[in-house]
FITORDREN-69115 format. One line per 5 residues: their letters; for each residue y, z negated, x negated of N, C-alpha, C, O. Coordinates in steps of 0.05 Angstrom, whole numbers, padded with zeros to 5 digits. Atoms other than C-alpha are relative to their C-alpha. Layout:
BEGIN
A> Y,Z,X,Y,Z,X,Y,Z,X,Y,Z,X  ...
END
This chain:
BEGIN
XXXXX> 00007,00005,00028,-00029,00259,01522,-00029,00006,-00004,-00047,-00002,00011  00027,-00008,00006,-00090,00288,01492,-00014,-00023,-00015,-00001,-00042,-00025  00016,00021,00014,-00146,00246,01463,00008,-00001,-00030,00006,-00022,-00042  -00006,00000,00029,-00124,00269,01394,00026,-00015,-00006,00031,-00023,-00028  -00026,00014,00004,-00056,00237,01406,-00002,-00030,00001,00016,-00044,-00006
XXXXX> 00004,00029,-00002,-00085,00168,01419,00000,-00012,-00028,-00012,00000,-00047  00001,00013,00027,-00075,00119,01361,-00029,-00007,-00007,-00044,-00017,00010  00028,00006,00009,-00139,00110,01321,-00004,-00030,00000,00013,-00046,-00008  00007,00028,00001,-00174,00044,01330,-00006,-00008,-00029,-00020,00006,-00043  00007,00009,00027,-00177,00004,01267,-00030,-00005,-00003,-00042,-00017,00015
XXXXX> 00028,00004,00004,-00247,00005,01239,-00006,-00030,-00006,00009,-00043,-00020  00007,00028,00005,-00282,-00062,01239,-00011,-00003,-00028,-00029,00012,-00037  00011,00006,00027,-00294,-00091,01171,-00023,-00020,00004,-00018,-00042,00013  00022,00019,-00005,-00363,-00122,01172,00003,-00026,-00016,00010,-00026,-00039  -00002,00026,00013,-00363,-00195,01157,-00025,-00005,-00017,-00047,00001,-00008
XXXXX> 00024,00006,00016,-00408,-00217,01101,-00017,-00021,00014,-00008,-00040,00027  00019,00019,-00013,-00470,-00252,01127,00003,-00028,-00013,00006,-00031,-00037  -00002,00027,00010,-00465,-00326,01122,-00025,-00009,-00014,-00047,-00005,-00003  00023,00010,00014,-00510,-00356,01071,-00004,-00029,00008,00014,-00045,00009  00007,00028,-00006,-00545,-00419,01091,00004,-00017,-00025,-00006,-00011,-00047
XXXXX> -00004,00019,00023,-00523,-00476,01047,-00027,-00012,-00008,-00041,-00022,00009  00025,00013,00010,-00581,-00499,01004,00002,-00030,00002,00023,-00042,-00005  -00001,00030,-00002,-00598,-00571,01018,00002,-00012,-00028,-00009,-00001,-00047  -00003,00014,00026,-00580,-00619,00963,-00028,-00009,-00010,-00045,-00016,00007  00026,00010,00010,-00639,-00636,00918,-00004,-00029,00007,00014,-00045,00008
XXXXX> 00007,00028,-00006,-00675,-00699,00937,00004,-00018,-00025,00003,-00008,-00047  -00002,00018,00024,-00664,-00760,00893,-00027,-00004,-00013,-00048,00001,-00001  00025,00007,00014,-00715,-00779,00841,-00001,-00031,-00002,00019,-00044,-00009  00004,00029,00002,-00743,-00850,00844,-00004,-00008,-00029,-00021,00003,-00043  00001,00009,00028,-00732,-00886,00778,-00008,-00030,00001,00006,-00046,00013
XXXXX> 00010,00027,00001,-00772,-00950,00765,00004,-00011,-00028,-00008,-00001,-00047  -00006,00013,00026,-00746,-00995,00709,-00009,-00029,00000,-00014,-00040,00021  00014,00026,00002,-00771,-01061,00683,00016,-00022,-00013,00007,-00045,-00015  -00017,00021,00011,-00714,-01098,00649,00028,00002,00012,00036,00022,00023  -00026,00002,-00014,-00646,-01121,00674,00019,00022,-00009,00033,00034,00008
XXXXX> -00019,-00020,00010,-00607,-01073,00629,-00012,00026,-00009,00000,00042,-00023  00013,-00025,00007,-00656,-01016,00623,00014,00023,00014,00026,00020,00035  -00011,-00024,-00012,-00633,-00945,00636,-00021,00022,-00001,-00041,00020,-00015  00018,-00023,00000,-00666,-00878,00649,00005,00018,-00024,-00009,00039,-00027  -00005,-00014,00025,-00636,-00852,00584,00004,00030,00005,00016,00039,00025
XXXXX> -00003,-00029,-00001,-00639,-00777,00571,-00014,00012,00024,-00005,00032,00035  00014,-00010,-00023,-00690,-00766,00626,00019,-00001,00025,00021,00018,00040  -00018,00003,-00023,-00640,-00793,00677,00023,00020,-00001,00030,00032,00019  -00022,-00018,00002,-00583,-00751,00650,-00008,00029,00006,00006,00044,00019  00009,-00027,-00005,-00624,-00687,00652,-00007,00004,00030,-00004,00026,00041
XXXXX> 00006,-00002,-00029,-00647,-00702,00724,00027,00003,00015,00028,00019,00033  -00026,-00002,-00013,-00574,-00712,00744,00012,00027,-00004,00025,00038,00013  -00011,-00027,00006,-00555,-00647,00710,-00013,00021,00017,-00001,00042,00021  00014,-00018,-00019,-00605,-00613,00756,00007,-00006,00029,-00005,00006,00047  -00009,00006,-00027,-00570,-00642,00817,-00013,-00023,00014,-00008,-00027,00037
XXXXX> 00015,00022,-00013,-00616,-00701,00831,00014,-00027,-00004,00021,-00034,-00027  -00009,00027,00002,-00588,-00769,00846,-00023,-00018,-00010,-00046,-00010,-00006  00020,00019,00010,-00625,-00828,00814,-00001,-00024,00019,00018,-00038,00022  00005,00024,-00017,-00654,-00879,00863,-00014,-00021,-00018,-00038,-00021,-00020  00010,00019,00020,-00662,-00936,00813,-00010,-00025,00014,00004,-00038,00030
XXXXX> 00012,00025,-00012,-00709,-00993,00833,-00013,-00016,-00023,-00024,-00005,-00042  00011,00019,00019,-00731,-01054,00794,-00017,-00020,00015,-00008,-00042,00021  00017,00018,-00015,-00791,-01085,00829,-00003,-00028,-00013,-00007,-00048,00001  00001,00026,00013,-00792,-01140,00777,00021,-00019,00010,00017,-00044,00010  -00022,00017,-00010,-00726,-01165,00807,00002,00002,00031,00023,-00005,00042
XXXXX> 00001,00001,-00029,-00747,-01156,00880,00005,00025,00015,00004,00025,00039  -00005,-00026,-00014,-00731,-01083,00895,-00027,00010,00012,-00047,00010,-00002  00024,-00012,-00012,-00781,-01052,00944,-00004,00028,-00009,00015,00042,-00018  00006,-00028,00005,-00816,-00986,00932,-00005,00014,00027,-00015,00001,00045  00002,-00014,-00026,-00817,-00933,00987,-00029,00003,00009,-00048,00005,-00008
XXXXX> 00027,-00003,-00011,-00877,-00927,01033,-00009,00029,-00001,-00033,00034,00002  00007,-00029,00002,-00875,-00851,01027,00019,00013,-00020,00041,00003,-00025  -00017,-00015,00019,-00847,-00800,00978,00014,00023,00014,00025,00041,00000  -00012,-00023,-00015,-00821,-00753,01033,00029,00003,-00007,00039,00026,-00006  -00029,-00001,00005,-00749,-00770,01015,00007,00002,-00029,00031,-00001,-00036
XXXXX> -00005,-00001,00028,-00756,-00763,00940,-00013,00025,-00012,-00034,00034,-00003  00010,-00023,00014,-00766,-00704,00893,-00023,-00007,-00019,-00039,00010,-00026  00020,00009,00019,-00810,-00745,00847,00005,-00029,-00007,00025,-00041,00001  -00002,00028,00009,-00820,-00813,00815,-00006,-00002,-00030,-00024,00011,-00040  00004,00005,00028,-00814,-00836,00743,-00002,-00031,-00004,00017,-00045,00003
XXXXX> 00002,00028,00008,-00840,-00904,00721,00002,-00002,-00031,-00014,00011,-00045  -00006,00001,00029,-00812,-00922,00652,-00016,-00023,-00013,-00033,-00036,00000  00014,00020,00016,-00836,-00970,00598,00012,-00028,00004,00030,-00032,00020  -00009,00028,-00001,-00825,-01044,00587,-00017,-00017,-00019,-00038,-00007,-00028  00015,00017,00019,-00848,-01102,00544,-00025,-00012,00012,-00042,-00023,-00003
XXXXX> 00024,00011,-00012,-00901,-01123,00594,-00024,00018,-00003,-00021,00041,-00012  00025,-00015,00002,-00973,-01099,00598,-00009,00008,00028,-00005,-00007,00047  00012,-00008,-00025,-01007,-01060,00653,-00024,-00019,00007,-00033,-00018,00030  00022,00020,-00005,-01061,-01115,00646,00011,-00027,00009,-00005,-00045,00016  -00011,00026,-00008,-01012,-01171,00663,-00005,-00007,00029,-00008,00011,00046
XXXXX> 00006,00007,-00028,-01026,-01211,00726,00024,-00002,00018,00021,-00009,00042  -00024,00002,-00017,-00954,-01209,00752,-00002,00016,00025,-00014,00038,00025  00001,-00014,-00025,-00947,-01189,00824,00013,00027,-00001,00002,00046,00011  -00014,-00025,00000,-00897,-01134,00810,-00016,00021,-00016,-00015,00045,-00009  00016,-00018,00015,-00944,-01103,00758,-00022,00011,00018,-00027,00035,00019
XXXXX> 00021,-00009,-00018,-01001,-01101,00807,00010,00018,00023,-00002,00037,00030  -00012,-00015,-00022,-00955,-01075,00862,00006,00029,-00009,00002,00048,00006  -00007,-00026,00010,-00931,-01017,00819,-00026,00017,-00004,-00026,00041,00002  00025,-00014,00004,-01002,-00998,00799,-00012,00009,00027,-00020,00032,00029  00010,-00008,-00026,-01023,-00998,00872,00017,00022,00012,00008,00040,00026
XXXXX> -00018,-00019,-00013,-00961,-00960,00893,-00003,00028,-00010,00002,00047,00005  00004,-00027,00011,-00976,-00901,00848,-00018,00016,00018,-00017,00041,00019  00017,-00014,-00018,-01029,-00884,00899,00016,00015,00022,00006,00036,00032  -00017,-00015,-00019,-00972,-00863,00946,00006,00028,-00010,00003,00047,00004  -00005,-00026,00012,-00954,-00808,00898,-00025,00017,-00001,-00024,00041,00005
XXXXX> 00025,-00015,00003,-01026,-00788,00886,-00009,00011,00027,-00018,00034,00029  00010,-00009,-00026,-01044,-00785,00960,00018,00021,00012,00008,00039,00027  -00019,-00020,-00011,-00981,-00745,00978,00004,00023,-00019,00020,00041,-00013  -00004,-00021,00021,-00987,-00700,00916,00029,00002,-00007,00039,00025,-00011  -00028,00000,00008,-00916,-00720,00898,00002,00000,-00030,-00015,-00012,-00044
XXXXX> -00003,00000,00029,-00891,-00708,00827,00003,-00029,-00010,00020,-00044,-00001  -00001,00026,00012,-00903,-00770,00785,00000,00003,-00030,-00015,00019,-00041  00000,00001,00029,-00886,-00783,00712,00000,-00029,-00009,00018,-00044,-00001  00001,00027,00012,-00907,-00847,00676,00005,00002,-00029,-00007,00018,-00043  -00007,00000,00028,-00875,-00861,00609,-00008,-00027,-00012,00001,-00048,-00003
XXXXX> 00010,00024,00014,-00911,-00911,00563,-00013,-00019,00020,-00035,-00014,00029  00011,00018,-00019,-00922,-00970,00610,-00007,00015,00026,-00028,00010,00038  00006,-00015,-00024,-00917,-00922,00669,-00024,00018,-00003,-00038,00022,00017  00025,-00015,00005,-00972,-00879,00637,-00024,-00018,00001,-00045,-00011,00012  00023,00019,00000,-01016,-00940,00627,-00005,-00010,00029,-00028,-00014,00036
XXXXX> 00004,00007,-00028,-01004,-00959,00700,-00015,00022,00015,-00032,00017,00031  00014,-00023,-00012,-01026,-00889,00721,-00030,-00001,-00008,-00047,00003,00009  00028,00001,00009,-01089,-00897,00679,-00015,-00023,00015,-00038,-00019,00024  00012,00022,-00015,-01103,-00965,00713,-00005,00008,00029,-00026,00002,00040  00003,-00009,-00028,-01092,-00934,00782,-00025,00018,00003,-00039,00016,00023
XXXXX> 00022,-00019,-00001,-01144,-00881,00765,-00026,-00011,-00010,-00046,00003,-00011  00024,00013,00009,-01194,-00931,00739,-00005,00000,-00030,-00027,-00005,-00039  00002,-00001,00029,-01180,-00924,00665,00006,-00027,-00013,00016,-00046,00000  -00004,00024,00015,-01176,-00978,00611,00026,00000,-00015,00033,00021,-00027  -00023,00004,00017,-01113,-01004,00579,-00007,-00022,-00020,-00018,-00043,-00013
XXXXX> 00011,00018,00021,-01125,-01039,00512,00019,-00003,-00023,00036,00015,-00028  -00014,00003,00025,-01094,-01067,00449,-00018,00011,-00022,-00042,00013,-00020  00016,-00010,00022,-01115,-01038,00382,-00017,-00022,-00012,-00007,-00044,-00016  00018,00021,00010,-01175,-01075,00353,00010,-00013,-00027,00002,-00035,-00033  -00010,00011,00025,-01138,-01084,00286,00029,-00009,00003,00043,-00014,-00017
XXXXX> -00027,00009,-00005,-01072,-01103,00319,00022,00020,-00008,00045,00012,-00013  -00019,-00020,00009,-01038,-01038,00300,00018,00009,00023,00011,00006,00047  -00020,-00010,-00020,-00977,-01009,00336,00010,00027,-00009,00007,00034,-00033  -00014,-00025,00006,-00942,-00942,00340,00029,-00005,00008,00036,-00006,00031  -00028,00005,-00004,-00868,-00955,00332,00015,00018,-00020,00015,00013,-00044
XXXXX> -00013,-00020,00017,-00828,-00896,00305,-00010,00028,00008,-00018,00033,00031  00008,-00027,-00006,-00845,-00822,00300,-00029,00005,-00011,-00035,-00001,-00033  00028,-00005,00007,-00918,-00799,00300,-00008,00028,00010,00004,00038,00029  00009,-00027,-00007,-00955,-00733,00304,-00014,00001,00027,-00026,-00019,00036  00012,-00005,-00026,-00980,-00704,00370,-00017,00025,-00003,-00007,00046,-00012
XXXXX> 00018,-00023,00001,-01040,-00658,00375,-00009,00008,00028,-00017,-00010,00044  00008,-00009,-00026,-01056,-00616,00436,-00030,00004,00002,-00043,00012,-00018  00028,-00006,-00006,-01125,-00612,00467,-00001,00028,00011,00020,00041,00015  00002,-00026,-00013,-01152,-00548,00497,00014,00000,00027,00027,00019,00034  -00014,00003,-00025,-01127,-00573,00564,00030,00001,-00004,00045,00014,00012
XXXXX> -00028,00000,00006,-01059,-00585,00533,00011,00028,-00006,00032,00035,00002  -00009,-00027,00007,-01055,-00515,00504,00000,00018,00025,00018,00034,00028  00001,-00016,-00024,-01076,-00484,00570,00024,-00008,00018,00036,00010,00031  -00022,00010,-00017,-01024,-00527,00606,00027,00011,-00010,00043,00019,00006  -00025,-00010,00012,-00969,-00506,00558,00004,00029,00006,00026,00038,00013
XXXXX> -00002,-00028,-00006,-00985,-00433,00569,00006,00005,00029,00022,00022,00036  -00005,-00002,-00029,-00986,-00442,00644,00029,-00008,00007,00041,00005,00024  -00026,00011,-00007,-00921,-00482,00645,00023,00015,-00014,00046,00015,-00005  -00020,-00015,00014,-00884,-00439,00595,00018,-00016,-00019,00041,-00009,-00022  -00015,00015,00020,-00862,-00491,00544,-00018,-00008,-00023,-00042,-00007,-00021
XXXXX> 00015,00010,00023,-00883,-00517,00476,00003,-00030,-00002,00025,-00041,-00001  -00001,00029,00004,-00902,-00589,00466,00011,-00006,-00028,00006,00010,-00047  -00010,00006,00027,-00868,-00623,00406,-00023,-00009,-00017,-00044,-00019,-00007  00021,00008,00019,-00909,-00636,00344,00002,-00029,-00009,-00018,-00040,-00019  -00005,00028,00008,-00879,-00705,00331,00017,-00013,00022,00036,-00001,00031
XXXXX> -00014,00013,-00022,-00855,-00755,00383,00006,-00029,-00007,-00005,-00041,-00026  -00008,00028,00004,-00822,-00824,00387,-00017,-00019,00016,-00020,-00015,00040  00018,00020,-00013,-00868,-00882,00402,00012,-00028,-00002,00026,-00035,-00021  -00007,00029,00002,-00857,-00955,00418,-00020,-00015,00017,-00015,-00023,00040  00021,00013,-00015,-00922,-00988,00439,-00021,-00013,-00018,-00024,-00005,-00041
XXXXX> 00022,00013,00014,-00978,-01034,00418,-00025,00000,00017,-00045,-00014,00011  00023,-00003,-00017,-01026,-01016,00474,-00004,00030,00006,00015,00045,00005  00006,-00027,-00007,-01061,-00952,00492,-00018,00001,00024,-00023,-00020,00036  00017,-00002,-00024,-01105,-00925,00548,-00020,00022,-00004,-00015,00041,-00019  00020,-00021,-00001,-01168,-00884,00558,00008,00021,00021,00022,00015,00040
XXXXX> -00004,-00020,-00020,-01166,-00819,00595,-00017,-00007,00024,-00042,-00009,00021  00016,00011,-00023,-01187,-00842,00665,-00017,00022,00013,-00013,00046,00008  00017,-00019,-00014,-01240,-00809,00708,00016,00020,00017,00035,00012,00031  -00013,-00020,-00016,-01217,-00744,00739,00025,00011,-00012,00036,00031,-00002  -00025,-00010,00013,-01157,-00735,00693,-00007,00017,-00024,-00029,00017,-00034
XXXXX> 00002,-00017,00024,-01146,-00686,00636,00017,-00012,-00022,00040,-00020,-00017  -00015,00008,00023,-01125,-00708,00567,00014,00025,-00012,00001,00044,-00019  -00015,-00023,00009,-01069,-00661,00545,00007,-00002,-00030,00009,00019,-00043  -00009,00004,00028,-01050,-00691,00477,-00013,-00025,-00011,-00018,-00045,00003  00012,00022,00014,-01080,-00738,00426,00017,-00009,-00023,00035,00005,-00031
XXXXX> -00015,00011,00023,-01054,-00781,00369,-00019,-00014,-00019,-00043,-00008,-00020  00015,00013,00021,-01078,-00827,00314,-00013,-00026,00009,-00035,-00027,00018  00011,00026,-00007,-01086,-00901,00327,-00006,-00003,00029,-00024,-00018,00037  00004,00000,-00029,-01082,-00890,00402,-00005,00029,00008,00014,00044,00013  00007,-00028,-00002,-01120,-00825,00414,00012,00014,00025,00019,00038,00023
XXXXX> -00009,-00013,-00024,-01098,-00811,00486,00031,-00003,00002,00041,-00025,00004  -00029,00001,00001,-01024,-00792,00486,00013,00013,00025,00036,00007,00031  -00010,-00012,-00024,-01015,-00750,00549,-00023,00008,00018,-00043,00019,00009  00020,-00007,-00020,-01055,-00741,00613,00013,00013,00024,00037,00011,00029  -00008,-00011,-00025,-01051,-00702,00677,-00021,-00005,00020,-00045,-00001,00015
XXXXX> 00019,00004,-00022,-01083,-00720,00743,00009,00019,00023,00030,00014,00036  -00009,-00020,-00019,-01081,-00660,00790,00024,00015,-00012,00029,00013,-00035  -00022,-00017,00011,-01022,-00612,00784,00027,-00015,-00003,00045,-00004,-00015  -00026,00012,-00002,-00966,-00663,00794,00004,-00028,-00013,00026,-00037,-00015  -00002,00027,00011,-00982,-00731,00762,-00005,00001,-00030,-00026,00011,-00039
XXXXX> 00002,-00001,00029,-00970,-00740,00687,00005,-00029,-00010,00020,-00044,00001  -00005,00025,00015,-00973,-00799,00640,00003,00007,-00030,-00015,00021,-00041  -00005,-00005,00029,-00944,-00796,00569,00004,-00026,-00014,00019,-00043,-00004  -00002,00025,00015,-00950,-00850,00517,00027,-00003,-00015,00036,-00025,-00021  -00024,00000,00017,-00886,-00830,00480,00025,-00001,00017,00024,-00002,00042
XXXXX> -00026,00005,-00013,-00812,-00836,00497,00020,00023,-00004,00036,00022,-00023  -00019,-00022,00002,-00774,-00771,00507,00028,-00007,00010,00047,00007,00006  -00026,00008,-00011,-00719,-00809,00543,00019,-00013,-00019,00042,-00017,-00014  -00016,00017,00019,-00695,-00846,00481,00024,00015,-00011,00022,00039,-00017  -00024,-00010,00013,-00625,-00835,00455,00005,-00016,-00025,-00008,-00036,-00029
XXXXX> -00005,00016,00024,-00597,-00858,00388,00009,-00028,00007,00002,-00047,-00007  -00009,00027,-00007,-00563,-00916,00423,-00023,-00018,00009,-00025,-00041,00001  00024,00015,-00009,-00628,-00937,00456,-00018,-00007,-00024,-00028,-00029,-00026  00016,00005,00024,-00665,-00930,00390,00011,-00023,-00016,-00004,-00040,-00026  -00013,00022,00015,-00615,-00975,00355,-00005,-00027,00014,-00011,-00047,00001
XXXXX> 00003,00025,-00015,-00619,-01027,00410,-00029,-00010,-00001,-00033,-00034,-00006  00028,00009,00001,-00695,-01028,00412,-00007,-00010,-00027,-00021,-00031,-00030  00008,00008,00027,-00702,-01032,00337,00014,-00024,-00011,00005,-00037,-00030  -00014,00025,00008,-00652,-01089,00331,-00012,-00023,00016,-00020,-00043,00004  00011,00022,-00016,-00676,-01131,00390,-00030,-00004,-00004,-00040,-00026,-00001
XXXXX> 00029,00002,00005,-00749,-01115,00376,-00007,00004,-00029,-00027,00017,-00035  00005,-00005,00028,-00744,-01117,00301,-00028,-00008,-00009,-00039,00005,-00027  00027,00009,00008,-00810,-01155,00296,-00021,00021,00005,-00041,00022,-00009  00020,-00021,-00005,-00846,-01095,00326,-00001,00020,-00023,-00022,00032,-00028  00000,-00019,00022,-00824,-01052,00268,-00015,-00010,-00025,-00019,00005,-00044
XXXXX> 00014,00012,00022,-00861,-01099,00221,-00030,-00002,00005,-00045,-00012,-00012  00028,00002,-00006,-00928,-01094,00256,-00016,00021,-00016,-00005,00041,-00025  00017,-00020,00014,-00987,-01058,00222,00002,00027,00014,-00002,00029,00038  -00002,-00027,-00011,-00979,-00983,00231,00028,00008,00009,00033,00032,00013  -00028,-00007,-00009,-00905,-00988,00253,00017,00010,-00023,00010,00007,-00047
XXXXX> -00018,-00011,00020,-00848,-00954,00217,00026,-00017,00000,00035,-00026,00020  -00025,00015,00003,-00786,-00990,00190,00023,00014,00014,00023,00038,00018  -00022,-00009,-00017,-00721,-00982,00228,00014,00025,-00011,00021,00043,00004  -00016,-00023,00011,-00686,-00934,00180,-00015,00026,00003,-00002,00048,00005  00016,-00025,-00003,-00743,-00884,00188,00003,00011,00028,00000,00035,00033
XXXXX> -00004,-00009,-00027,-00730,-00881,00263,00024,00019,00002,00022,00040,00014  -00024,-00017,-00002,-00660,-00854,00255,-00003,00026,-00016,00007,00046,-00007  00006,-00025,00016,-00682,-00805,00201,-00017,00019,00017,-00012,00043,00018  00018,-00016,-00017,-00737,-00781,00248,00015,00013,00023,00007,00036,00031  -00015,-00011,-00022,-00687,-00770,00304,00011,00028,-00007,00008,00047,00008
XXXXX> -00012,-00025,00008,-00650,-00715,00266,-00020,00021,-00006,-00015,00045,-00003  00021,-00019,00008,-00714,-00683,00243,-00016,00010,00024,-00022,00034,00026  00020,-00007,-00020,-00756,-00684,00306,00012,00002,00029,-00001,00014,00046  -00010,00001,-00028,-00711,-00693,00367,00006,00027,00012,00001,00030,00036  -00005,-00026,-00013,-00690,-00620,00377,-00024,00011,00015,-00022,00022,00037
XXXXX> 00024,-00010,-00012,-00762,-00601,00392,-00008,-00016,00025,-00017,-00005,00045  00006,00017,-00023,-00771,-00661,00438,00019,00007,00023,00010,00008,00046  -00019,-00007,-00021,-00708,-00642,00476,-00008,00026,00014,-00007,00029,00038  00008,-00026,-00012,-00731,-00570,00486,-00025,-00004,00018,-00026,00008,00040  00024,00005,-00017,-00799,-00595,00511,00008,-00014,00026,-00001,-00006,00047
XXXXX> -00007,00015,-00024,-00767,-00644,00559,00014,00017,00020,00009,00015,00044  -00013,-00019,-00018,-00722,-00590,00588,-00020,00017,00015,-00019,00019,00040  00020,-00017,-00013,-00781,-00545,00601,-00019,-00016,00017,-00026,-00007,00039  00019,00016,-00016,-00826,-00601,00625,00013,-00008,00027,00000,-00005,00047  -00013,00008,-00024,-00775,-00626,00676,00002,00023,00020,-00001,00019,00044
XXXXX> -00001,-00023,-00018,-00765,-00556,00704,-00027,00005,00013,-00029,00010,00037  00027,-00004,-00011,-00840,-00548,00712,-00008,-00022,00019,-00019,-00017,00040  00007,00023,-00017,-00848,-00618,00741,00015,00001,00026,00003,-00005,00047  -00016,00000,-00025,-00791,-00611,00791,-00006,00024,00017,-00001,00022,00041  00006,-00023,-00017,-00814,-00543,00814,-00021,-00007,00021,-00023,00007,00041
XXXXX> 00020,00009,-00020,-00870,-00580,00850,00013,-00008,00026,-00001,-00008,00047  -00013,00009,-00024,-00818,-00603,00900,00000,00023,00021,-00001,00017,00045  -00001,-00022,-00018,-00816,-00533,00930,-00026,00014,00004,-00029,00032,00020  00026,-00012,-00003,-00889,-00517,00923,-00012,-00009,00026,-00007,-00031,00035  00014,00009,-00024,-00932,-00518,00986,-00020,-00021,-00007,-00036,-00018,-00026
X> 00018,00022,00006,-00970,-00583,00987,-00026,00003,00016,-00044,-00013,00014
END
């Protein structure tokens, strides 16, 4: 039998190279301050990006981690208490923010969480001298730092945001003020590339807004506050821009997880 008569060997079909499975995104630490508080829209958008929510409530005895190695970032939300209160859990949270700062871990403080960041950095948290509050929708103005940050991050800040507070904070030493407002001039700060504090509430949903304005009806009657019906009207007018900003902001904030530290 000649070589030409031998049956041809079947050609090998190359196997596609195995792709390494990408590790699951790390959970995001969520710090809440009331028994029935939720992470609202911020929590839902984090979950939509594949992050589990590690919810802790130090006020009710939950410990905070000693390191952020196992978390993609941390969000401390608002609450009815003050960053100036003497409660042990308030002091513990303010001190704990240093873990994020020292490890350059992504940190976001919302309202009370922003005031805690300011306290951690040596800034002042204060009530308005005329007893005024910001409860409802209010204008937001960017600083030069804020405009530069928006260009760098690739998103647009909203021009009007939802507020629910009667205390404000100064821009602490070493931080940048990104946005200003009226009765409480400092509305957003950044400390380094990964730590942010915002005075407003992008996490709010219509259900949360209704609950806050019913249970906290007296806040809507404070000087400077807006009546409840204006909140719901403001939602339809201003929330689309807030949602677009929050989507872009979270993408920018979470990208820090893969940046070299």
